C-alpha positions as CSV (number, residue, x, y, z in Angstrom):
1,M,28.1,-9.7,11.9
2,E,26.2,-7.2,9.8
3,T,24.9,-3.8,11.0
4,V,21.3,-3.0,10.3
5,E,22.4,-0.7,7.5
6,S,24.8,-3.2,5.8
7,A,22.2,-6.0,6.1
8,I,19.6,-3.8,4.4
9,A,22.1,-2.9,1.6
10,K,22.9,-6.6,1.0
11,I,19.2,-7.5,0.8
12,R,18.5,-4.7,-1.7
13,Q,21.1,-6.1,-4.0
14,H,18.8,-9.1,-4.6
15,L,15.5,-7.2,-4.9
16,R,13.6,-6.6,-8.2
17,P,9.9,-6.5,-9.1
18,L,8.1,-9.7,-10.1
19,P,7.3,-10.1,-13.8
20,A,4.3,-8.1,-14.9
21,C,1.0,-9.8,-15.8
22,S,-2.4,-8.8,-17.1
23,M,-5.1,-8.9,-14.3
24,P,-8.8,-8.3,-14.2
25,L,-9.6,-4.8,-13.2
26,A,-11.8,-6.1,-10.3
27,A,-8.8,-7.8,-8.8
28,S,-6.3,-5.0,-9.3
29,L,-6.8,-3.0,-6.1
30,A,-3.4,-2.3,-4.4
31,R,-1.4,-3.6,-7.3
32,V,1.2,-1.5,-9.1
33,L,0.9,-0.6,-12.8
34,A,3.7,-2.0,-14.9
35,A,2.8,-0.1,-18.2
36,E,1.4,3.2,-19.3
37,V,-2.3,3.7,-19.5
38,V,-3.4,5.6,-22.5
39,S,-6.9,7.1,-22.9
40,D,-9.0,5.9,-25.9
41,V,-11.6,8.6,-25.3
42,D,-12.0,12.3,-24.8
43,S,-13.3,13.2,-21.3
44,P,-15.8,14.7,-21.3
45,P,-16.8,13.1,-24.6
46,H,-18.7,16.3,-25.5
47,D,-19.2,19.8,-24.3
48,K,-21.5,19.3,-21.3
49,S,-23.4,21.1,-18.6
50,I,-22.0,20.8,-15.1
51,V,-25.2,21.9,-13.5
52,D,-29.0,21.5,-13.8
53,G,-30.1,24.7,-15.6
54,Y,-30.8,26.5,-18.9
55,A,-28.6,26.7,-21.9
56,I,-28.7,30.3,-23.2
57,H,-27.7,32.4,-26.2
58,A,-24.8,34.9,-26.2
59,S,-27.3,37.8,-26.7
60,L,-28.5,37.2,-23.1
61,I,-25.2,38.4,-21.7
62,D,-26.1,42.0,-22.4
63,A,-29.8,41.6,-21.6
64,P,-30.1,39.0,-18.8
65,R,-33.7,39.8,-17.9
66,T,-35.1,39.0,-21.4
67,P,-38.0,36.4,-21.2
68,L,-37.0,33.2,-22.9
69,T,-39.0,30.6,-24.8
70,L,-38.2,27.0,-23.8
71,L,-37.2,24.9,-26.8
72,E,-36.8,21.5,-25.3
73,E,-35.3,19.5,-22.3
74,V,-32.1,17.5,-22.6
75,V,-31.1,14.9,-20.0
76,A,-27.9,12.9,-19.6
77,G,-27.8,10.2,-22.2
78,S,-29.9,12.1,-24.8
79,L,-28.9,14.6,-27.5
80,P,-30.2,18.1,-28.2
81,T,-32.2,18.5,-31.4
82,K,-32.4,22.3,-31.6
83,A,-29.8,25.1,-31.7
84,I,-30.1,28.0,-29.2
85,E,-31.3,31.2,-30.8
86,P,-31.8,34.7,-29.4
87,G,-34.8,34.8,-27.1
88,T,-34.8,31.0,-26.5
89,C,-33.3,28.5,-24.1
90,T,-33.1,24.8,-23.4
91,R,-33.5,23.1,-20.1
92,I,-30.5,20.9,-19.6
93,M,-29.5,18.4,-16.9
94,T,-26.0,17.8,-15.4
95,G,-23.8,15.8,-17.8
96,A,-26.0,16.4,-20.8
97,P,-24.5,17.6,-24.1
98,I,-25.1,21.3,-24.7
99,P,-27.0,22.5,-27.8
100,A,-25.4,24.3,-30.6
101,A,-24.8,28.0,-30.1
102,T,-24.9,27.7,-26.3
103,A,-23.0,30.6,-24.7
104,G,-23.4,29.4,-21.1
105,V,-25.7,27.6,-18.7
106,V,-27.6,29.3,-15.9
107,M,-28.3,27.3,-12.8
108,I,-32.0,26.4,-12.4
109,E,-32.0,28.0,-8.9
110,K,-31.3,31.4,-10.5
111,T,-34.3,31.3,-12.8
112,Q,-38.1,31.7,-12.5
113,V,-41.1,31.1,-14.7
114,A,-43.3,34.1,-15.6
115,D,-46.2,34.0,-18.0
116,G,-44.9,30.7,-19.5
117,K,-41.4,32.2,-20.2
118,I,-38.1,31.6,-18.5
119,V,-36.6,34.6,-16.8
120,I,-33.0,34.7,-15.6
121,D,-32.5,36.1,-12.0
122,E,-28.7,36.3,-12.4
123,S,-27.4,39.9,-12.9
124,K,-24.1,38.9,-14.5
125,I,-23.7,36.1,-17.0
126,T,-20.2,34.9,-18.1
127,L,-19.5,33.4,-21.5
128,G,-18.9,29.7,-21.1
129,Q,-20.1,29.5,-17.5
130,N,-21.0,26.1,-16.2
131,I,-19.8,24.3,-19.3
132,A,-17.1,21.6,-19.3
133,R,-15.5,21.4,-22.7
134,R,-14.8,18.2,-24.6
135,G,-11.4,16.7,-23.6
136,S,-10.8,19.2,-20.8
137,S,-10.1,16.3,-18.4
138,M,-8.2,14.0,-20.8
139,K,-7.9,13.6,-24.6
140,T,-7.6,10.5,-26.8
141,G,-4.0,9.3,-26.9
142,E,-3.0,11.0,-23.7
143,V,-1.1,9.0,-21.0
144,V,-3.3,9.2,-17.9
145,L,-1.5,6.8,-15.5
146,S,2.2,5.9,-15.4
147,P,4.1,2.7,-14.5
148,G,4.7,2.6,-10.7
149,T,1.3,3.9,-9.8
150,K,-0.4,2.0,-7.0
151,I,-4.0,1.3,-7.9
152,R,-6.6,2.6,-5.4
153,G,-10.3,2.8,-5.9
154,I,-9.7,6.1,-7.7
155,E,-7.4,4.6,-10.3
156,M,-9.8,1.6,-10.7
157,G,-12.5,4.1,-11.8
158,L,-10.1,5.9,-14.2
159,L,-9.0,2.5,-15.7
160,A,-12.6,1.6,-16.3
161,E,-13.3,5.0,-17.9
162,V,-10.5,4.5,-20.5
163,G,-11.5,0.8,-21.1
164,Y,-8.6,-1.0,-19.3
165,T,-10.5,-4.0,-18.1
166,H,-7.3,-6.0,-17.8
167,P,-4.4,-3.6,-16.7
168,T,-0.8,-4.7,-16.8
169,V,0.4,-4.8,-13.2
170,V,3.0,-6.3,-10.9
171,P,1.3,-9.2,-9.1
172,A,1.1,-9.7,-5.4
173,A,4.1,-11.5,-3.8
174,R,3.5,-15.1,-2.9
175,V,4.8,-15.5,0.7
176,A,5.2,-18.8,2.4
177,I,5.5,-19.0,6.2
178,L,7.0,-21.9,8.1
179,A,7.3,-22.2,11.8
180,T,9.9,-24.7,13.1
181,G,10.4,-26.4,16.5
182,N,9.5,-29.5,18.4
183,E,7.9,-27.4,21.1
184,L,5.2,-25.9,18.9
185,V,1.5,-27.0,18.7
186,D,-1.3,-25.6,16.6
187,P,-3.1,-22.6,18.1
188,S,-6.3,-24.7,18.3
189,E,-4.6,-27.0,20.9
190,K,-4.0,-26.5,24.6
191,P,-0.2,-26.8,24.9
192,P,1.0,-29.5,27.2
193,A,3.9,-28.9,29.6
194,G,7.0,-27.7,27.7
195,A,5.1,-26.7,24.6
196,L,3.9,-23.4,23.1
197,R,1.2,-22.5,20.6
198,N,2.5,-21.5,17.2
199,S,1.7,-17.7,17.4
200,N,4.5,-16.7,15.0
201,S,2.8,-18.0,11.8
202,S,-0.3,-15.9,12.5
203,L,1.8,-12.8,13.4
204,L,3.9,-13.0,10.3
205,A,0.9,-13.8,8.1
206,G,-0.8,-10.7,9.3
207,L,2.2,-8.6,8.7
208,A,2.7,-10.0,5.2
209,E,-0.9,-9.6,4.3
210,S,-0.8,-6.0,5.5
211,C,1.8,-5.5,2.7
212,G,-0.6,-6.9,0.1
213,A,1.1,-10.3,-0.2
214,V,-0.7,-13.6,-0.8
215,V,0.2,-15.8,2.1
216,T,0.5,-19.5,2.5
217,I,1.0,-21.0,6.0
218,L,3.0,-24.2,5.7
219,G,2.4,-25.4,9.2
220,I,5.0,-26.6,11.6
221,A,8.3,-28.3,10.7
222,R,9.9,-30.4,13.4
223,D,13.5,-30.1,14.3
224,D,14.7,-33.0,12.1
225,R,16.2,-32.9,8.7
226,D,13.5,-34.8,6.9
227,S,10.7,-32.6,8.2
228,L,12.6,-29.4,7.5
229,E,13.6,-30.4,4.0
230,Q,10.0,-31.4,3.0
231,H,8.5,-28.1,4.3
232,I,11.3,-25.8,3.1
233,A,11.3,-27.3,-0.4
234,A,7.6,-26.5,-0.6
235,G,8.3,-22.9,0.6
236,L,10.9,-22.4,-2.0
237,Q,8.2,-22.6,-4.7
238,H,7.1,-19.1,-3.6
239,D,8.5,-15.6,-4.1
240,L,9.5,-15.3,-0.5
241,L,9.9,-17.8,2.3
242,L,9.7,-16.7,6.0
243,L,11.0,-19.2,8.5
244,S,10.4,-18.7,12.2
245,G,13.0,-20.3,14.5
246,G,15.8,-22.7,14.0
247,V,18.5,-20.1,13.1
248,S,20.2,-19.6,16.4
249,A,23.1,-21.6,17.8
250,G,21.2,-24.4,19.5
251,V,21.8,-28.1,19.0
252,L,18.6,-28.4,17.0
253,D,18.9,-25.2,15.0
254,L,19.2,-27.0,11.7
255,V,17.6,-24.5,9.4
256,P,20.7,-22.9,7.9
257,Q,22.2,-26.4,7.0
258,V,19.0,-27.6,5.3
259,L,18.6,-24.3,3.4
260,E,22.1,-24.6,2.0
261,S,21.6,-28.3,1.1
262,L,18.5,-27.2,-0.9
263,G,20.5,-24.7,-3.0
264,V,19.8,-21.6,-1.0
265,K,22.8,-19.2,-1.1
266,N,23.4,-17.5,2.2
267,H,24.3,-13.8,2.1
268,F,24.5,-13.1,5.8
269,H,23.7,-14.7,9.2
270,K,23.4,-12.5,12.3
271,V,22.8,-8.8,12.6
272,S,23.9,-6.4,15.3
273,L,20.5,-5.6,16.8
274,K,18.4,-6.4,19.7
275,P,16.1,-8.3,19.4
276,G,16.7,-10.2,16.2
277,K,20.4,-10.9,16.2
278,P,20.2,-14.5,14.6
279,L,18.6,-13.2,11.3
280,W,19.5,-15.3,8.3
281,F,19.1,-14.2,4.7
282,G,19.6,-16.0,1.5
283,T,18.3,-16.5,-2.1
284,K,17.4,-19.4,-4.3
285,D,18.0,-18.9,-8.0
286,R,14.8,-19.4,-10.1
287,S,16.2,-18.4,-13.6
288,T,15.6,-20.7,-16.5
289,P,16.5,-20.6,-20.2
290,S,13.0,-19.3,-21.0
291,H,13.0,-16.9,-18.0
292,P,16.6,-15.8,-17.4
293,D,15.5,-12.7,-15.5
294,A,13.2,-14.4,-13.0
295,P,13.8,-13.0,-9.6
296,P,15.2,-15.4,-7.0
297,T,13.2,-16.7,-4.0
298,L,14.1,-14.6,-1.0
299,V,14.6,-16.5,2.2
300,F,14.5,-14.9,5.6
301,G,15.3,-17.1,8.6
302,L,13.7,-15.1,11.5
303,P,14.4,-15.7,15.2
304,G,11.7,-17.8,16.9
305,N,10.8,-15.2,19.6
306,P,7.8,-13.1,18.4
307,V,9.2,-9.6,19.1
308,S,12.4,-10.6,17.3
309,G,10.3,-11.8,14.4
310,L,8.4,-8.5,14.3
311,V,11.5,-6.3,14.5
312,C,13.2,-8.3,11.7
313,F,10.0,-8.1,9.5
314,E,9.7,-4.4,9.9
315,L,13.4,-3.7,9.3
316,F,14.1,-6.1,6.5
317,V,11.1,-8.0,5.1
318,R,8.5,-5.2,4.6
319,T,10.8,-3.4,2.1
320,A,11.6,-6.6,0.3
321,I,7.9,-7.4,-0.2
322,A,7.2,-3.8,-1.4
323,T,10.0,-4.1,-4.0
324,L,8.8,-7.5,-5.3
325,Q,5.3,-5.9,-5.8
326,G,6.7,-3.0,-7.8
327,L,6.7,-0.2,-5.2
328,A,9.7,2.0,-5.1
329,S,12.2,0.7,-2.5
330,S,12.2,3.5,0.0
331,S,14.2,3.9,3.2
332,I,12.7,3.0,6.5
333,Q,10.5,5.9,7.7
334,R,11.7,7.1,11.1
335,R,11.1,10.4,12.9
336,P,12.2,12.1,16.1
337,A,10.2,12.0,19.3
338,A,10.7,12.9,23.0
339,L,10.6,10.2,25.7
340,S,7.6,10.5,28.0
341,K,9.6,9.2,31.0
342,T,13.1,8.3,32.1
343,H,14.4,5.1,30.5
344,T,17.5,3.0,30.8
345,C,18.7,0.9,27.9
346,R,21.7,-1.5,28.2
347,G,23.5,-3.6,25.6
348,D,26.3,-3.7,23.1
349,R,23.8,-3.7,20.1
350,P,21.3,-1.2,18.9
351,T,17.9,-1.9,20.6
352,F,14.5,-1.6,19.0
353,W,12.2,-1.1,22.0
354,P,8.4,-1.3,21.8
355,G,6.8,2.1,22.4
356,K,3.5,3.9,22.4
357,L,3.2,7.2,20.6
358,L,1.6,10.1,22.5
359,T,0.8,13.7,21.6
360,G,2.2,16.2,24.0
361,E,1.8,20.0,24.3
362,A,1.7,21.9,21.0
363,T,1.3,18.6,19.2
364,K,4.8,17.6,20.2
365,L,5.3,13.9,19.5
366,L,6.1,11.9,22.6
367,V,6.8,8.2,22.9
368,E,6.4,6.0,26.0
369,P,8.8,3.0,26.4
370,L,6.5,0.1,27.3
371,S,7.3,-2.3,30.1
372,W,8.7,-4.8,27.7
373,K,9.8,-8.1,29.3
374,G,11.9,-9.5,26.5
375,S,11.6,-10.9,23.0
376,G,8.9,-13.4,23.9
377,D,6.6,-10.7,25.4
378,L,3.8,-10.6,22.7
379,R,1.2,-9.1,25.1
380,T,3.2,-5.9,25.7
381,L,4.0,-5.8,22.0
382,A,0.3,-5.7,21.2
383,Q,0.2,-2.2,23.0
384,A,3.0,-0.8,20.8
385,D,2.6,1.3,17.7
386,A,6.3,2.2,17.3
387,L,9.8,0.9,17.8
388,I,12.1,3.2,19.7
389,C,15.6,3.0,18.2
390,F,18.2,3.2,21.0
391,P,21.9,3.0,20.1
392,A,24.3,0.5,21.6
393,G,25.6,1.2,25.1
394,D,24.4,1.4,28.7
395,I,22.6,4.8,28.8
396,T,20.0,6.3,31.0
397,Y,17.7,8.7,29.0
398,E,16.0,11.5,30.9
399,R,12.4,12.4,30.4
400,E,11.9,14.5,27.1
401,A,15.2,13.3,25.7
402,E,15.0,13.1,21.9
403,V,15.0,9.6,20.4
404,I,14.3,8.2,17.0
405,V,11.1,6.1,16.5
406,Q,10.0,3.9,13.7
407,P,6.1,3.8,13.5
408,L,4.7,0.3,13.0
409,S,2.8,0.0,9.8
410,G,-0.9,-0.3,10.2
411,S,-0.9,1.2,13.7
């Protein structure tokens, strides 16, 4: 049986980013750049004013109260036609190119009109004030974004500025989700005696979509070989297949056998944790002569109980999806916190207990162990925004005892 750490290490051995592709800029949000972005323009494209005001000559620096003759007005999108000379000025708008021989720009709020002349009310004028020089933000040929950058709205704007209408990015992972079990019915149905609604597909779909993946829900496969083979074969056409249920030790837990019959290589089955012990992980080779480096389909067989599925997703699947999508594979983010109340945890495996983060005195982070009623208790899980990591053993923790928590993404 694997430890959590050894299971993560084995999964990482099979992770690499998906092949890059060109994508329309409008569809690139949250994708990761796979190539350098080089500017084809200077920004600003010209020396420009950064305020609404008056372009002035250098002679005014020593005589700021000199009345000035207005030459013309230049707005953004137009060009000046006259150079600034001593005793003259040009009214200029924010973003407009400055006239030749401009020493600086004085804000319009610091001027007044007297007898048809412009008079500066500013006592000290600095050479170059309120002017952004050409190329001061970026120059033609300069690398402005590097591979590995996650595209936000800010980066989308920068890509547009430098003309990258189809950036080269790592695409979203295509994740298939398959629930298994004779006891499951669609969420739209009222379950008869002995049946349950399929809540796990929705749970896992939401988690995968929160990672930026494109999700396909394959429905429900029944606990017979033909149904499982048909559904799993469809799921193996994706980058990652999440199976819910069918990986424990029951008579009808046929998923591992069917996966292996379809060419999925098993790398481990069972992890020392609670909940989530039956986790199954394998890969299906997708390399071809024309694409020898194609990443394999990753297959996670998750336990059928919803809390188990969530714990396994947060510990193992989230990092896998991030790596497929080109994000640096980082360690799980955990932090210390103090228990808000006494809590007893029992078992021979590390336990990941649903908790609620609180802020104590002096911003001290507290966590409340919720009244969790087992791995099928989805209602209590809905109140959680963290998992409390308790080591193996029968231990009673006093109030304010320090523990390690793993915040749940999106909480």
